[in-house]
N, CA, C and O atoms as CSV, one atom per row, in Angstrom:
chain,resi,resn,atom,element,x,y,z
A,1,UNK,N,N,28.671,-22.687,-63.299
A,1,UNK,CA,C,29.849,-22.461,-64.122
A,1,UNK,C,C,29.438,-22.417,-65.587
A,1,UNK,O,O,28.645,-23.246,-66.034
A,2,UNK,N,N,29.965,-21.467,-66.329
A,2,UNK,CA,C,29.657,-21.299,-67.735
A,2,UNK,C,C,30.243,-22.466,-68.537
A,2,UNK,O,O,31.395,-22.845,-68.330
A,3,UNK,N,N,29.446,-23.036,-69.455
A,3,UNK,CA,C,29.863,-24.206,-70.218
A,3,UNK,C,C,30.485,-23.865,-71.573
A,3,UNK,O,O,31.208,-24.687,-72.134
A,4,UNK,N,N,30.220,-22.667,-72.111
A,4,UNK,CA,C,30.689,-22.319,-73.441
A,4,UNK,C,C,31.097,-20.853,-73.479
A,4,UNK,O,O,30.342,-19.980,-73.050
A,5,UNK,N,N,32.276,-20.591,-73.988
A,5,UNK,CA,C,32.757,-19.232,-74.176
A,5,UNK,C,C,33.007,-19.036,-75.661
A,5,UNK,O,O,33.839,-19.728,-76.247
A,6,UNK,N,N,32.294,-18.097,-76.276
A,6,UNK,CA,C,32.520,-17.852,-77.699
A,6,UNK,C,C,33.909,-17.280,-77.885
A,6,UNK,O,O,34.268,-16.277,-77.268
A,7,UNK,N,N,34.684,-17.920,-78.733
A,7,UNK,CA,C,36.055,-17.528,-78.989
A,7,UNK,C,C,36.342,-17.795,-80.466
A,7,UNK,O,O,36.997,-18.779,-80.810
A,8,UNK,N,N,35.855,-16.926,-81.325
A,8,UNK,CA,C,35.953,-17.111,-82.771
A,8,UNK,C,C,37.161,-16.352,-83.305
A,8,UNK,O,O,37.087,-15.157,-83.590
A,9,UNK,N,N,38.274,-17.070,-83.436
A,9,UNK,CA,C,39.523,-16.462,-83.907
A,9,UNK,C,C,40.067,-17.250,-85.084
A,9,UNK,O,O,39.859,-18.459,-85.182
A,10,UNK,N,N,40.757,-16.567,-85.972
A,10,UNK,CA,C,41.489,-17.256,-87.021
A,10,UNK,C,C,42.812,-17.770,-86.470
A,10,UNK,O,O,43.257,-17.338,-85.406
A,11,UNK,N,N,43.439,-18.692,-87.193
A,11,UNK,CA,C,44.729,-19.246,-86.761
A,11,UNK,C,C,45.393,-19.968,-87.932
A,11,UNK,O,O,44.772,-20.192,-88.971
A,12,UNK,N,N,46.648,-20.324,-87.751
A,12,UNK,CA,C,47.370,-21.163,-88.704
A,12,UNK,C,C,47.364,-22.576,-88.141
A,12,UNK,O,O,47.797,-22.796,-87.010
A,13,UNK,N,N,46.876,-23.536,-88.921
A,13,UNK,CA,C,46.798,-24.921,-88.459
A,13,UNK,C,C,48.198,-25.475,-88.233
A,13,UNK,O,O,49.039,-25.424,-89.131
A,14,UNK,N,N,48.450,-25.999,-87.045
A,14,UNK,CA,C,49.759,-26.568,-86.726
A,14,UNK,C,C,49.983,-27.916,-87.407
A,14,UNK,O,O,51.119,-28.381,-87.491
A,15,UNK,N,N,48.926,-28.541,-87.890
A,15,UNK,CA,C,49.062,-29.820,-88.572
A,15,UNK,C,C,49.392,-29.641,-90.054
A,15,UNK,O,O,50.345,-30.244,-90.547
A,16,UNK,N,N,48.611,-28.815,-90.775
A,16,UNK,CA,C,48.775,-28.722,-92.234
A,16,UNK,C,C,49.227,-27.350,-92.728
A,16,UNK,O,O,49.520,-27.194,-93.913
A,17,UNK,N,N,49.290,-26.344,-91.838
A,17,UNK,CA,C,49.741,-25.017,-92.229
A,17,UNK,C,C,48.686,-24.146,-92.888
A,17,UNK,O,O,48.991,-23.033,-93.317
A,18,UNK,N,N,47.448,-24.626,-92.980
A,18,UNK,CA,C,46.359,-23.877,-93.581
A,18,UNK,C,C,46.042,-22.627,-92.769
A,18,UNK,O,O,45.990,-22.675,-91.540
A,19,UNK,N,N,45.827,-21.492,-93.469
A,19,UNK,CA,C,45.385,-20.275,-92.797
A,19,UNK,C,C,43.880,-20.384,-92.604
A,19,UNK,O,O,43.130,-20.397,-93.580
A,20,UNK,N,N,43.430,-20.462,-91.357
A,20,UNK,CA,C,42.030,-20.681,-91.017
A,20,UNK,C,C,41.412,-19.356,-90.595
A,20,UNK,O,O,41.899,-18.692,-89.680
A,21,UNK,N,N,40.332,-18.982,-91.273
A,21,UNK,CA,C,39.637,-17.733,-90.982
A,21,UNK,C,C,38.612,-17.930,-89.865
A,21,UNK,O,O,38.243,-19.060,-89.544
A,22,UNK,N,N,38.157,-16.820,-89.276
A,22,UNK,CA,C,37.079,-16.867,-88.290
A,22,UNK,C,C,35.877,-17.563,-88.902
A,22,UNK,O,O,35.672,-17.503,-90.114
A,23,UNK,N,N,35.087,-18.217,-88.077
A,23,UNK,CA,C,33.914,-18.929,-88.570
A,23,UNK,C,C,32.727,-17.990,-88.752
A,23,UNK,O,O,31.997,-18.092,-89.738
A,24,UNK,N,N,32.532,-17.075,-87.805
A,24,UNK,CA,C,31.503,-16.065,-87.966
A,24,UNK,C,C,30.185,-16.347,-87.272
A,24,UNK,O,O,29.440,-15.409,-86.990
A,25,UNK,N,N,29.865,-17.612,-86.984
A,25,UNK,CA,C,28.587,-17.898,-86.333
A,25,UNK,C,C,28.745,-18.635,-85.012
A,25,UNK,O,O,27.786,-18.733,-84.246
A,26,UNK,N,N,29.913,-19.147,-84.734
A,26,UNK,CA,C,30.226,-19.774,-83.447
A,26,UNK,C,C,31.749,-19.829,-83.327
A,26,UNK,O,O,32.443,-19.294,-84.192
A,27,UNK,N,N,32.278,-20.446,-82.301
A,27,UNK,CA,C,33.728,-20.488,-82.109
A,27,UNK,C,C,34.406,-21.398,-83.127
A,27,UNK,O,O,33.991,-22.537,-83.338
A,28,UNK,N,N,35.448,-20.878,-83.746
A,28,UNK,CA,C,36.277,-21.677,-84.660
A,28,UNK,C,C,37.225,-22.474,-83.790
A,28,UNK,O,O,37.949,-21.898,-82.978
A,29,UNK,N,N,37.237,-23.789,-83.943
A,29,UNK,CA,C,38.136,-24.572,-83.097
A,29,UNK,C,C,38.907,-25.640,-83.830
A,29,UNK,O,O,39.698,-26.353,-83.212
A,30,UNK,N,N,38.703,-25.780,-85.148
A,30,UNK,CA,C,39.479,-26.764,-85.891
A,30,UNK,C,C,39.662,-26.305,-87.326
A,30,UNK,O,O,38.949,-25.430,-87.819
A,31,UNK,N,N,40.625,-26.913,-87.974
A,31,UNK,CA,C,40.948,-26.586,-89.359
A,31,UNK,C,C,39.924,-27.246,-90.288
A,31,UNK,O,O,39.695,-28.451,-90.182
A,32,UNK,N,N,39.308,-26.488,-91.189
A,32,UNK,CA,C,38.332,-27.082,-92.092
A,32,UNK,C,C,38.968,-27.973,-93.165
A,32,UNK,O,O,38.276,-28.787,-93.777
A,33,UNK,N,N,40.269,-27.828,-93.396
A,33,UNK,CA,C,40.952,-28.619,-94.418
A,33,UNK,C,C,41.306,-30.019,-93.916
A,33,UNK,O,O,40.960,-31.012,-94.556
A,34,UNK,N,N,41.997,-30.105,-92.770
A,34,UNK,CA,C,42.447,-31.409,-92.258
A,34,UNK,C,C,41.645,-31.865,-91.038
A,34,UNK,O,O,41.804,-32.996,-90.578
A,35,UNK,N,N,40.784,-30.988,-90.514
A,35,UNK,CA,C,39.906,-31.225,-89.359
A,35,UNK,C,C,40.639,-31.299,-88.024
A,35,UNK,O,O,40.006,-31.559,-87.001
A,36,UNK,N,N,41.958,-31.079,-88.001
A,36,UNK,CA,C,42.694,-31.116,-86.737
A,36,UNK,C,C,42.383,-29.881,-85.899
A,36,UNK,O,O,42.021,-28.822,-86.412
A,37,UNK,N,N,42.539,-30.060,-84.601
A,37,UNK,CA,C,42.297,-28.997,-83.637
A,37,UNK,C,C,43.487,-28.952,-82.695
A,37,UNK,O,O,44.420,-29.743,-82.828
A,38,UNK,N,N,43.456,-28.044,-81.762
A,38,UNK,CA,C,44.516,-27.958,-80.757
A,38,UNK,C,C,43.886,-28.095,-79.388
A,38,UNK,O,O,42.846,-27.493,-79.120
A,39,UNK,N,N,44.494,-28.870,-78.529
A,39,UNK,CA,C,43.965,-29.157,-77.197
A,39,UNK,C,C,44.248,-27.964,-76.282
A,39,UNK,O,O,45.207,-27.972,-75.511
A,40,UNK,N,N,43.396,-26.936,-76.381
A,40,UNK,CA,C,43.595,-25.703,-75.617
A,40,UNK,C,C,42.447,-25.388,-74.663
A,40,UNK,O,O,42.578,-24.490,-73.832
A,41,UNK,N,N,41.330,-26.099,-74.759
A,41,UNK,CA,C,40.161,-25.798,-73.927
A,41,UNK,C,C,39.863,-26.918,-72.931
A,41,UNK,O,O,39.931,-28.102,-73.259
A,42,UNK,N,N,39.529,-26.505,-71.700
A,42,UNK,CA,C,38.947,-27.449,-70.736
A,42,UNK,C,C,37.448,-27.474,-70.956
A,42,UNK,O,O,36.839,-28.541,-71.031
A,43,UNK,N,N,36.853,-26.290,-71.059
A,43,UNK,CA,C,35.453,-26.107,-71.435
A,43,UNK,C,C,35.480,-25.355,-72.758
A,43,UNK,O,O,36.366,-24.523,-72.955
A,44,UNK,N,N,34.556,-25.609,-73.665
A,44,UNK,CA,C,34.614,-24.991,-74.985
A,44,UNK,C,C,34.841,-23.474,-74.950
A,44,UNK,O,O,34.061,-22.724,-74.363
A,45,UNK,N,N,35.941,-23.045,-75.600
A,45,UNK,CA,C,36.252,-21.632,-75.737
A,45,UNK,C,C,37.027,-20.994,-74.604
A,45,UNK,O,O,37.386,-19.821,-74.709
A,46,UNK,N,N,37.306,-21.720,-73.511
A,46,UNK,CA,C,37.933,-21.071,-72.357
A,46,UNK,C,C,39.452,-20.907,-72.472
A,46,UNK,O,O,40.033,-20.092,-71.756
A,47,UNK,N,N,40.094,-21.654,-73.347
A,47,UNK,CA,C,41.549,-21.600,-73.572
A,47,UNK,C,C,42.345,-21.827,-72.286
A,47,UNK,O,O,43.397,-21.216,-72.095
A,48,UNK,N,N,41.851,-22.704,-71.399
A,48,UNK,CA,C,42.484,-22.958,-70.106
A,48,UNK,C,C,43.288,-24.267,-70.047
A,48,UNK,O,O,43.964,-24.521,-69.050
A,49,UNK,N,N,43.227,-25.091,-71.085
A,49,UNK,CA,C,43.954,-26.373,-71.086
A,49,UNK,C,C,45.451,-26.120,-71.267
A,49,UNK,O,O,45.847,-25.277,-72.072
A,50,UNK,N,N,46.269,-26.838,-70.530
A,50,UNK,CA,C,47.718,-26.674,-70.594
A,50,UNK,C,C,48.398,-27.650,-71.548
A,50,UNK,O,O,49.573,-27.461,-71.866
A,51,UNK,N,N,47.712,-28.675,-72.012
A,51,UNK,CA,C,48.299,-29.717,-72.848
A,51,UNK,C,C,48.855,-29.170,-74.169
A,51,UNK,O,O,50.040,-29.340,-74.454
A,52,UNK,N,N,48.024,-28.525,-74.964
A,52,UNK,CA,C,48.377,-27.923,-76.258
A,52,UNK,C,C,48.839,-28.926,-77.314
A,52,UNK,O,O,49.515,-28.548,-78.271
A,53,UNK,N,N,48.479,-30.208,-77.147
A,53,UNK,CA,C,48.755,-31.191,-78.183
A,53,UNK,C,C,47.810,-31.001,-79.359
A,53,UNK,O,O,46.860,-30.222,-79.282
A,54,UNK,N,N,48.074,-31.717,-80.448
A,54,UNK,CA,C,47.176,-31.655,-81.601
A,54,UNK,C,C,46.083,-32.700,-81.422
A,54,UNK,O,O,46.359,-33.873,-81.169
A,55,UNK,N,N,44.838,-32.251,-81.556
A,55,UNK,CA,C,43.690,-33.150,-81.530
A,55,UNK,C,C,43.456,-33.614,-82.963
A,55,UNK,O,O,43.109,-32.816,-83.835
A,56,UNK,N,N,43.648,-34.898,-83.197
A,56,UNK,CA,C,43.505,-35.442,-84.541
A,56,UNK,C,C,42.158,-36.165,-84.668
A,56,UNK,O,O,41.754,-36.893,-83.761
A,57,UNK,N,N,41.470,-35.964,-85.789
A,57,UNK,CA,C,40.193,-36.646,-85.967
A,57,UNK,C,C,40.421,-38.140,-86.151
A,57,UNK,O,O,41.243,-38.553,-86.968
A,58,UNK,N,N,39.691,-38.945,-85.390
A,58,UNK,CA,C,39.824,-40.396,-85.522
A,58,UNK,C,C,38.549,-41.039,-86.061
A,58,UNK,O,O,38.574,-42.166,-86.554
A,59,UNK,N,N,37.437,-40.315,-85.963
A,59,UNK,CA,C,36.168,-40.849,-86.415
A,59,UNK,C,C,35.158,-39.712,-86.467
A,59,UNK,O,O,35.334,-38.690,-85.805
A,60,UNK,N,N,34.107,-39.888,-87.250
A,60,UNK,CA,C,33.015,-38.925,-87.301
A,60,UNK,C,C,31.716,-39.693,-87.130
A,60,UNK,O,O,31.496,-40.720,-87.770
A,61,UNK,N,N,30.854,-39.176,-86.250
A,61,UNK,CA,C,29.522,-39.745,-86.045
A,61,UNK,C,C,28.493,-38.811,-86.657
A,61,UNK,O,O,28.658,-37.591,-86.640
A,62,UNK,N,N,27.442,-39.386,-87.192
A,62,UNK,CA,C,26.344,-38.576,-87.699
A,62,UNK,C,C,25.269,-38.536,-86.628
A,62,UNK,O,O,24.724,-39.570,-86.243
A,63,UNK,N,N,24.966,-37.329,-86.148
A,63,UNK,CA,C,23.981,-37.115,-85.094
A,63,UNK,C,C,22.780,-36.413,-85.714
A,63,UNK,O,O,22.939,-35.415,-86.417
A,64,UNK,N,N,21.580,-36.927,-85.459
A,64,UNK,CA,C,20.385,-36.375,-86.097
A,64,UNK,C,C,20.128,-34.916,-85.730
A,64,UNK,O,O,19.502,-34.195,-86.507
A,65,UNK,N,N,20.594,-34.465,-84.572
A,65,UNK,CA,C,20.378,-33.075,-84.153
A,65,UNK,C,C,21.574,-32.173,-84.427
A,65,UNK,O,O,21.400,-31.000,-84.754
A,66,UNK,N,N,22.780,-32.704,-84.298
A,66,UNK,CA,C,23.989,-31.890,-84.426
A,66,UNK,C,C,24.684,-32.029,-85.772
A,66,UNK,O,O,25.607,-31.267,-86.059
A,67,UNK,N,N,24.274,-32.967,-86.597
A,67,UNK,CA,C,24.962,-33.212,-87.864
A,67,UNK,C,C,26.195,-34.067,-87.637
A,67,UNK,O,O,26.174,-35.003,-86.837
A,68,UNK,N,N,27.275,-33.742,-88.345
A,68,UNK,CA,C,28.524,-34.488,-88.181
A,68,UNK,C,C,29.212,-34.066,-86.884
A,68,UNK,O,O,29.393,-32.876,-86.627
A,69,UNK,N,N,29.593,-35.049,-86.075
A,69,UNK,CA,C,30.322,-34.806,-84.828
A,69,UNK,C,C,31.686,-35.470,-84.969
A,69,UNK,O,O,31.788,-36.683,-85.156
A,70,UNK,N,N,32.730,-34.652,-84.876
A,70,UNK,CA,C,34.102,-35.140,-85.039
A,70,UNK,C,C,34.610,-35.630,-83.687
A,70,UNK,O,O,34.495,-34.940,-82.674
A,71,UNK,N,N,35.176,-36.840,-83.693
A,71,UNK,CA,C,35.781,-37.405,-82.490
A,71,UNK,C,C,37.290,-37.287,-82.653
A,71,UNK,O,O,37.865,-37.759,-83.634
A,72,UNK,N,N,37.915,-36.650,-81.675
A,72,UNK,CA,C,39.345,-36.379,-81.699
A,72,UNK,C,C,40.073,-37.187,-80.636
A,72,UNK,O,O,39.501,-37.570,-79.615
A,73,UNK,N,N,41.356,-37.435,-80.905
A,73,UNK,CA,C,42.246,-37.991,-79.889
A,73,UNK,C,C,43.485,-37.107,-79.865
A,73,UNK,O,O,44.085,-36.838,-80.905
A,74,UNK,N,N,43.864,-36.659,-78.674
A,74,UNK,CA,C,45.029,-35.798,-78.516
A,74,UNK,C,C,46.307,-36.627,-78.692
A,74,UNK,O,O,46.472,-37.672,-78.063
A,75,UNK,N,N,47.208,-36.143,-79.559
A,75,UNK,CA,C,48.449,-36.882,-79.795
A,75,UNK,C,C,49.456,-36.735,-78.666
A,75,UNK,O,O,50.479,-37.421,-78.660
A,76,UNK,N,N,49.185,-35.851,-77.710
A,76,UNK,CA,C,50.105,-35.643,-76.585
A,76,UNK,C,C,49.642,-36.379,-75.321
A,76,UNK,O,O,50.424,-37.098,-74.699
A,77,UNK,N,N,48.366,-36.200,-74.942
A,77,UNK,CA,C,47.890,-36.787,-73.682
A,77,UNK,C,C,46.898,-37.939,-73.884
A,77,UNK,O,O,46.571,-38.644,-72.929
A,78,UNK,N,N,46.422,-38.134,-75.110
A,78,UNK,CA,C,45.522,-39.246,-75.396
A,78,UNK,C,C,44.052,-38.995,-75.089
A,78,UNK,O,O,43.225,-39.886,-75.280
A,79,UNK,N,N,43.712,-37.800,-74.618
A,79,UNK,CA,C,42.316,-37.512,-74.279
A,79,UNK,C,C,41.441,-37.540,-75.533
A,79,UNK,O,O,41.862,-37.128,-76.614
A,80,UNK,N,N,40.227,-38.031,-75.363
A,80,UNK,CA,C,39.242,-38.075,-76.440
A,80,UNK,C,C,38.290,-36.893,-76.259
A,80,UNK,O,O,37.812,-36.640,-75.153
A,81,UNK,N,N,38.017,-36.178,-77.339
A,81,UNK,CA,C,37.108,-35.038,-77.342
A,81,UNK,C,C,36.155,-35.164,-78.518
A,81,UNK,O,O,36.446,-35.858,-79.492
A,82,UNK,N,N,35.012,-34.487,-78.423
A,82,UNK,CA,C,34.039,-34.448,-79.517
A,82,UNK,C,C,33.682,-33.001,-79.805
A,82,UNK,O,O,33.678,-32.156,-78.910
A,83,UNK,N,N,33.379,-32.727,-81.083
A,83,UNK,CA,C,32.926,-31.392,-81.456
A,83,UNK,C,C,32.151,-31.454,-82.763
A,83,UNK,O,O,32.422,-32.288,-83.627
A,84,UNK,N,N,31.188,-30.559,-82.889
A,84,UNK,CA,C,30.401,-30.478,-84.116
A,84,UNK,C,C,31.282,-30.004,-85.267
A,84,UNK,O,O,32.231,-29.243,-85.077
A,85,UNK,N,N,30.946,-30.467,-86.446
A,85,UNK,CA,C,31.644,-29.986,-87.634
A,85,UNK,C,C,31.167,-28.583,-87.964
A,85,UNK,O,O,30.142,-28.129,-87.453
A,86,UNK,N,N,31.914,-27.899,-88.819
A,86,UNK,CA,C,31.565,-26.552,-89.270
A,86,UNK,C,C,31.069,-26.616,-90.713
A,86,UNK,O,O,31.320,-27.588,-91.425
A,87,UNK,N,N,30.370,-25.579,-91.127
A,87,UNK,CA,C,29.794,-25.536,-92.474
A,87,UNK,C,C,30.834,-25.650,-93.577
A,87,UNK,O,O,30.533,-26.175,-94.649
A,88,UNK,N,N,32.055,-25.168,-93.338
A,88,UNK,CA,C,33.085,-25.172,-94.381
A,88,UNK,C,C,34.088,-26.322,-94.254
A,88,UNK,O,O,35.144,-26.291,-94.886
A,89,UNK,N,N,33.771,-27.325,-93.451
A,89,UNK,CA,C,34.688,-28.463,-93.284
A,89,UNK,C,C,34.814,-29.288,-94.561
A,89,UNK,O,O,33.914,-29.308,-95.400
A,90,UNK,N,N,35.940,-29.960,-94.685
A,90,UNK,CA,C,36.243,-30.846,-95.800
A,90,UNK,C,C,35.252,-32.020,-95.796
A,90,UNK,O,O,35.412,-32.980,-95.043
A,91,UNK,N,N,34.234,-31.922,-96.644
A,91,UNK,CA,C,33.160,-32.927,-96.655
A,91,UNK,C,C,33.671,-34.310,-97.037
A,91,UNK,O,O,33.192,-35.306,-96.494
A,92,UNK,N,N,34.626,-34.401,-97.954
A,92,UNK,CA,C,35.176,-35.704,-98.332
A,92,UNK,C,C,35.824,-36.397,-97.132
A,92,UNK,O,O,35.648,-37.598,-96.932
A,93,UNK,N,N,36.573,-35.630,-96.337
A,93,UNK,CA,C,37.218,-36.200,-95.151
A,93,UNK,C,C,36.187,-36.567,-94.087
A,93,UNK,O,O,36.314,-37.607,-93.441
A,94,UNK,N,N,35.170,-35.730,-93.895
A,94,UNK,CA,C,34.107,-36.057,-92.946
A,94,UNK,C,C,33.440,-37.381,-93.309
A,94,UNK,O,O,33.237,-38.236,-92.447
A,95,UNK,N,N,33.106,-37.544,-94.570
A,95,UNK,CA,C,32.445,-38.777,-95.023
A,95,UNK,C,C,33.371,-39.976,-94.857
A,95,UNK,O,O,32.934,-41.038,-94.414
A,96,UNK,N,N,34.643,-39.818,-95.206
A,96,UNK,CA,C,35.613,-40.909,-95.040
A,96,UNK,C,C,35.698,-41.347,-93.579
A,96,UNK,O,O,35.777,-42.539,-93.282
A,97,UNK,N,N,35.682,-40.374,-92.677
A,97,UNK,CA,C,35.813,-40.678,-91.250
A,97,UNK,C,C,34.546,-41.296,-90.654
A,97,UNK,O,O,34.601,-41.872,-89.568
A,98,UNK,N,N,33.417,-41.187,-91.337
A,98,UNK,CA,C,32.204,-41.853,-90.842
A,98,UNK,C,C,32.298,-43.354,-91.062
A,98,UNK,O,O,31.630,-44.130,-90.379
A,99,UNK,N,N,33.125,-43.760,-92.012
A,99,UNK,CA,C,33.223,-45.170,-92.376
A,99,UNK,C,C,34.414,-45.892,-91.748
A,99,UNK,O,O,34.399,-47.116,-91.618
A,100,UNK,N,N,35.432,-45.149,-91.362
A,100,UNK,CA,C,36.644,-45.798,-90.850
A,100,UNK,C,C,37.381,-44.899,-89.902
A,100,UNK,O,O,37.201,-43.681,-89.916
A,101,UNK,N,N,38.207,-45.492,-89.082
A,101,UNK,CA,C,39.097,-44.726,-88.206
A,101,UNK,C,C,40.416,-44.546,-88.915
A,101,UNK,O,O,40.856,-45.418,-89.665
A,102,UNK,N,N,41.065,-43.380,-88.667
A,102,UNK,CA,C,42.391,-43.173,-89.260
A,102,UNK,C,C,43.419,-43.073,-88.173
A,102,UNK,O,O,44.604,-42.897,-88.457
């Protein structure tokens, strides 16, 4: 079974209203301004999840190979997800989340 489907699309963030452009080098899956995502994938990029809740960042881990890894919690079903940060993410928020949970 395929583990990753490239799905690089722009969207309007349902959390903050930011117009999010395509990322260009991998799948865009979260807002670079507020870091929120939408719970739409079972496997990265497949858009098969039925929940559609907002995935809110609760913490960020620094990984020596992947860089910043955002840990999300879905506000609808409570599922925890992880994803790498993007080059244009809000660095101040990423750093804040490495030190505390929100």
